[in-house]
C-alpha positions as CSV (number, residue, x, y, z in Angstrom):
1,X,16.2,-17.1,-8.2
2,X,18.2,-14.1,-9.4
3,X,16.6,-10.8,-8.6
4,X,16.4,-7.4,-10.3
5,X,17.8,-4.5,-8.2
6,X,17.5,-0.8,-8.5
7,X,20.8,1.0,-8.8
8,X,20.8,4.5,-7.4
9,X,24.4,5.0,-6.5
10,X,26.0,7.6,-8.8
11,X,29.4,6.1,-8.2
12,X,28.2,2.7,-9.4
13,X,26.5,4.2,-12.4
14,X,29.8,6.0,-13.3
15,X,31.6,2.6,-13.2
16,X,29.1,1.1,-15.6
17,X,29.6,4.0,-18.0
18,X,32.7,2.1,-19.1
19,X,31.3,-0.3,-21.8
20,X,34.1,-2.9,-21.0
21,X,33.0,-3.2,-17.3
22,X,29.3,-3.3,-18.4
23,X,30.2,-6.3,-20.7
24,X,31.9,-8.1,-17.9
25,X,29.0,-7.5,-15.5
26,X,26.5,-8.8,-18.1
27,X,28.6,-12.0,-18.5
28,X,28.6,-12.5,-14.7
29,X,24.9,-11.9,-14.6
30,X,24.5,-14.9,-16.9
31,X,26.8,-17.2,-14.9
32,X,29.8,-17.2,-12.5
33,X,33.2,-17.2,-14.2
34,X,36.9,-17.0,-13.3
35,X,39.3,-14.3,-14.4
36,X,40.8,-16.7,-16.9
37,X,37.5,-17.6,-18.4
38,X,36.5,-14.0,-18.8
39,X,39.9,-13.3,-20.3
40,X,39.3,-15.9,-23.0
41,X,35.9,-14.7,-23.9
42,X,37.0,-11.0,-24.1
43,X,40.5,-11.8,-25.5
44,X,42.1,-9.9,-22.7
45,X,44.8,-10.7,-20.1
46,X,43.9,-11.9,-16.6
47,X,45.5,-8.8,-15.2
48,X,43.2,-6.6,-17.3
49,X,40.2,-8.5,-16.2
50,X,41.3,-8.4,-12.5
51,X,41.5,-4.6,-12.6
52,X,37.9,-4.2,-13.8
53,X,36.6,-6.9,-11.5
54,X,38.2,-5.1,-8.6
55,X,36.5,-1.8,-9.6
56,X,33.1,-3.6,-9.9
57,X,33.6,-5.3,-6.5
58,X,34.4,-1.9,-4.9
59,X,30.9,-0.5,-5.8
60,X,29.1,-3.7,-4.9
61,X,28.2,-4.9,-8.4
62,X,30.3,-8.1,-8.4
63,X,31.1,-10.5,-5.6
64,X,33.2,-13.6,-5.0
65,X,30.9,-16.6,-5.7
66,X,33.1,-19.7,-5.1
67,X,36.7,-20.9,-4.6
68,X,37.6,-24.2,-6.2
69,X,40.8,-26.1,-5.7
70,X,41.7,-28.2,-8.8
71,X,45.0,-30.0,-8.2
72,X,47.5,-27.3,-7.3
73,X,45.5,-24.5,-8.8
74,X,43.0,-22.3,-6.9
75,X,40.2,-20.9,-9.1
76,X,38.1,-18.0,-7.9
77,X,34.6,-17.7,-9.5
78,X,33.0,-14.3,-9.5
79,X,29.3,-13.4,-10.1
80,X,27.1,-10.3,-10.4
81,X,25.4,-9.2,-7.2
82,X,22.1,-9.1,-9.0
83,X,20.4,-10.9,-11.9
84,X,19.6,-7.6,-13.6
85,X,19.9,-3.9,-12.8
86,X,17.4,-1.0,-13.1
87,X,19.3,2.2,-13.3
88,X,17.8,5.1,-11.4
89,X,19.6,8.4,-10.9
90,X,18.2,12.0,-10.9
91,X,20.6,14.5,-12.3
92,X,19.6,17.8,-10.6
93,X,20.5,21.4,-11.6
94,X,23.4,22.9,-9.7
95,X,21.7,25.7,-7.9
96,X,21.7,27.3,-4.4
97,X,17.9,26.7,-4.2
98,X,16.4,23.6,-2.7
99,X,15.0,21.4,-5.5
100,X,11.6,19.7,-5.2
101,X,10.9,16.8,-7.6
102,X,7.2,16.3,-8.1
103,X,5.8,13.2,-9.9
104,X,2.2,12.3,-10.3
105,X,-1.0,13.7,-11.8
106,X,-1.0,16.9,-13.8
107,X,-2.7,20.0,-12.2
108,X,-2.4,23.6,-13.4
109,X,-2.6,24.7,-9.8
110,X,0.9,23.4,-9.3
111,X,2.2,26.1,-11.6
112,X,0.7,28.6,-9.3
113,X,2.6,27.0,-6.4
114,X,5.9,27.1,-8.4
115,X,5.3,30.8,-9.2
116,X,4.4,31.6,-5.7
117,X,7.5,30.0,-4.2
118,X,9.5,32.3,-6.4
119,X,13.1,32.3,-5.3
120,X,12.6,30.0,-2.2
121,X,12.6,26.7,-4.0
122,X,13.0,25.2,-7.5
123,X,9.9,23.1,-8.3
124,X,10.3,20.5,-11.1
125,X,7.5,18.3,-12.4
126,X,7.3,14.8,-13.9
127,X,3.7,14.2,-15.0
128,X,3.1,10.5,-15.2
129,X,-0.4,10.0,-13.8
130,X,-1.6,9.2,-10.3
131,X,-0.6,5.5,-10.1
132,X,2.9,5.9,-11.6
133,X,3.4,8.9,-9.4
134,X,2.8,6.8,-6.3
135,X,5.2,4.2,-7.7
136,X,7.9,6.8,-8.2
137,X,7.4,8.2,-4.7
138,X,7.7,4.7,-3.2
139,X,10.9,4.1,-5.2
140,X,12.4,7.4,-4.1
141,X,12.4,9.0,-7.6
142,X,10.6,12.1,-6.3
143,X,9.9,14.0,-3.1
144,X,6.2,14.6,-3.6
145,X,3.4,13.1,-5.5
146,X,-0.2,14.2,-6.5
147,X,-3.2,11.9,-6.9
148,X,-6.9,11.9,-7.6
149,X,-8.0,8.3,-7.4
150,X,-11.6,7.3,-6.7
151,X,-11.9,3.9,-4.9
152,X,-14.8,1.6,-5.6
153,X,-16.1,2.5,-2.2
154,X,-16.5,6.1,-3.3
155,X,-13.6,7.4,-1.3
156,X,-10.8,9.5,-2.9
157,X,-7.1,8.7,-2.5
158,X,-6.8,7.3,1.0
159,X,-7.5,3.6,0.1
160,X,-4.8,3.8,-2.7
161,X,-2.3,5.4,-0.4
162,X,-2.9,2.8,2.3
163,X,-2.4,0.0,-0.3
164,X,0.8,1.5,-1.8
165,X,2.4,2.4,1.6
166,X,1.1,-0.3,3.9
167,X,4.5,-0.8,5.3
168,X,5.7,2.8,5.7
169,X,4.4,6.1,6.9
170,X,3.3,8.9,4.5
171,X,1.2,12.0,4.8
172,X,-1.8,13.0,2.7
173,X,-2.5,16.7,2.2
174,X,-5.3,18.3,0.1
175,X,-4.2,20.7,-2.6
176,X,-7.8,21.5,-3.8
177,X,-11.1,20.2,-4.9
178,X,-11.6,20.5,-8.7
179,X,-14.2,20.0,-11.4
180,X,-13.7,17.6,-14.3
181,X,-15.9,17.1,-17.3
182,X,-16.0,17.2,-21.1
183,X,-13.7,19.7,-22.9
184,X,-15.3,20.6,-26.2
185,X,-14.9,23.0,-29.1
186,X,-16.4,26.5,-28.8
187,X,-20.2,26.3,-29.2
188,X,-20.1,22.5,-28.8
189,X,-20.8,21.9,-32.5
190,X,-21.2,18.1,-32.0
191,X,-23.6,18.5,-29.1
192,X,-21.6,16.2,-26.8
193,X,-23.2,16.4,-23.4
194,X,-22.5,13.1,-21.6
195,X,-20.1,10.2,-21.5
196,X,-22.4,8.0,-23.7
197,X,-22.1,10.6,-26.5
198,X,-18.4,9.7,-26.9
199,X,-19.5,6.4,-28.6
200,X,-21.6,8.2,-31.2
201,X,-20.3,7.9,-34.9
202,X,-18.3,10.9,-35.9
203,X,-17.1,11.9,-32.4
204,X,-13.3,12.0,-32.2
205,X,-12.0,11.6,-28.7
206,X,-8.6,12.2,-27.1
207,X,-7.8,10.1,-24.0
208,X,-5.6,10.5,-21.0
209,X,-2.6,8.3,-20.3
210,X,-3.0,4.9,-18.6
211,X,-2.7,5.1,-14.8
212,X,-4.0,8.6,-14.6
213,X,-6.9,9.3,-12.3
214,X,-8.9,10.8,-15.1
215,X,-8.5,7.7,-17.3
216,X,-9.4,5.4,-14.4
217,X,-12.6,7.4,-13.7
218,X,-13.5,7.2,-17.4
219,X,-12.9,3.4,-17.6
220,X,-15.1,2.9,-14.5
221,X,-17.8,5.1,-16.0
222,X,-17.8,3.3,-19.3
223,X,-18.0,-0.1,-17.5
224,X,-21.0,1.2,-15.5
225,X,-22.7,2.4,-18.7
226,X,-22.0,-0.8,-20.6
227,X,-19.9,1.0,-23.3
228,X,-17.1,-0.9,-25.0
229,X,-14.1,1.5,-25.3
230,X,-13.4,0.1,-28.8
231,X,-16.6,1.9,-29.9
232,X,-15.0,5.3,-29.1
233,X,-13.1,6.8,-32.0
234,X,-9.6,7.9,-30.8
235,X,-9.7,6.1,-27.5
236,X,-6.2,4.9,-28.0
237,X,-4.9,8.4,-28.7
238,X,-3.6,9.7,-25.4
239,X,-1.9,12.7,-23.9
240,X,-0.2,13.2,-20.5
241,X,-1.8,16.4,-19.2
242,X,-5.2,18.3,-19.2
243,X,-3.5,21.2,-21.0
244,X,-2.4,18.8,-23.9
245,X,-6.0,17.4,-24.1
246,X,-7.4,21.0,-24.4
247,X,-4.8,21.8,-27.0
248,X,-6.0,18.8,-29.2
249,X,-9.5,20.3,-29.1
250,X,-8.2,23.8,-30.0
251,X,-6.2,22.4,-32.9
252,X,-9.3,20.5,-34.3
253,X,-7.6,17.1,-33.8
254,X,-10.4,15.9,-31.6
255,X,-14.0,16.8,-30.7
256,X,-14.0,15.9,-27.0
257,X,-11.7,15.1,-24.1
258,X,-12.2,14.4,-20.4
259,X,-10.4,17.0,-18.3
260,X,-10.3,19.9,-16.0
261,X,-12.6,22.9,-16.2
262,X,-9.5,25.1,-15.7
263,X,-7.9,23.7,-18.9
264,X,-11.1,24.3,-20.9
265,X,-11.3,27.9,-19.5
266,X,-7.7,28.6,-20.3
267,X,-8.1,27.5,-23.9
268,X,-11.4,29.4,-24.5
269,X,-13.3,26.1,-24.9
270,X,-16.7,24.8,-24.0
271,X,-17.1,22.6,-20.9
272,X,-19.7,20.2,-19.6
273,X,-19.1,19.6,-15.8
274,X,-19.5,15.9,-14.8
275,X,-18.0,15.5,-11.3
276,X,-15.9,17.1,-8.5
277,X,-12.9,15.4,-7.1
278,X,-10.3,15.9,-4.4
279,X,-6.7,16.2,-5.5
280,X,-4.3,15.3,-2.7
281,X,-0.5,15.5,-2.2
282,X,1.4,12.5,-0.9
283,X,4.7,13.0,0.9
284,X,7.0,11.0,3.3
285,X,7.4,12.6,6.8
286,X,11.2,12.9,6.3
287,X,10.5,15.4,3.4
288,X,8.2,17.6,5.5
289,X,10.9,20.1,6.5
290,X,12.2,20.5,3.0
291,X,8.6,20.9,1.7
292,X,7.6,23.3,4.5
293,X,7.6,26.4,2.2
294,X,5.5,24.5,-0.4
295,X,3.0,23.3,2.2
296,X,2.8,26.7,3.8
297,X,2.2,28.4,0.5
298,X,-0.9,26.4,-0.4
299,X,-2.6,27.7,2.7
300,X,-2.1,31.4,1.8
301,X,-4.7,33.8,0.5
302,X,-2.4,34.4,-2.5
303,X,-2.5,30.8,-3.6
304,X,-6.3,30.5,-3.1
305,X,-6.9,33.6,-5.1
306,X,-4.7,32.5,-8.0
307,X,-6.3,29.1,-8.2
308,X,-9.8,30.3,-7.9
309,X,-9.1,32.6,-10.9
310,X,-8.4,29.6,-13.0
311,X,-12.1,28.5,-12.5
312,X,-13.2,25.0,-11.5
313,X,-11.4,24.9,-8.1
314,X,-12.5,24.9,-4.5
315,X,-9.7,25.8,-2.1
316,X,-11.6,25.8,1.2
317,X,-9.6,22.7,2.3
318,X,-6.3,23.4,0.7
319,X,-3.4,22.5,3.1
320,X,-5.5,20.2,5.3
321,X,-4.0,16.9,6.3
322,X,-6.1,13.8,5.9
323,X,-5.6,11.1,8.5
324,X,-4.6,7.7,7.1
């Protein structure tokens, strides 16, 4: 069965930037073919096809499939090395600073880290939620991920990391404990005080993206309370960060959101605390040296002070490694 392969080689991606080579490759993904057959389909000479096949072979995208002898003629059939390709390539800024790519759950405290690192490292973020962040880390799309995933056993993060990385070693380091709850308009005019209130008529909700730890917590809580998500107005409306959720409340686009106390405080909004969670960082051991300034900074007094000032954070365990 043909397989899908991830393409991370910049050299191979450059080769496929030529639309003619891409067309040849797509034909060879469908079925093996000779230079003559490809030439007929594309209305090109065999020499022209041979040049592009040679280039595709050089970067490992095409391979010789079969040699057939028909009478006095020898026919070479070529095929694509994969049934389909998923292109993955990070284009990083040209800078003298080491670049850290973070992908995972949004947390305003990460901005405090980026500010604190100053001119030591360039910290770039891709907020995709906890589950997608782990996927990106496994696929090598980032150097570091951040998660807050509550397992059905009541334990945070460790069971998910063990599942995602059962065959490889990673490290789990606590960034901080943080408080989540209902983000509401100033004065809480709709008197929203618990999750069950989200299903009341006239309450407009803004949700977090699928795969985020906040969304997963909410889905579990709704299930526990016997509430159908379809009864919540705006449940399908979603944003990617706690800051965006708070902005929707500020702008009057929604009456309630589930998010961080820090985001509500920053936006001058009301807040009803519901639970405290542990937010952890996940990293492969081979990235530890590069991430040393980052990991060192989250253990400093400066980091702890800046994060506590945001409200809703407990930094007593920041920087502690959690055994897996």
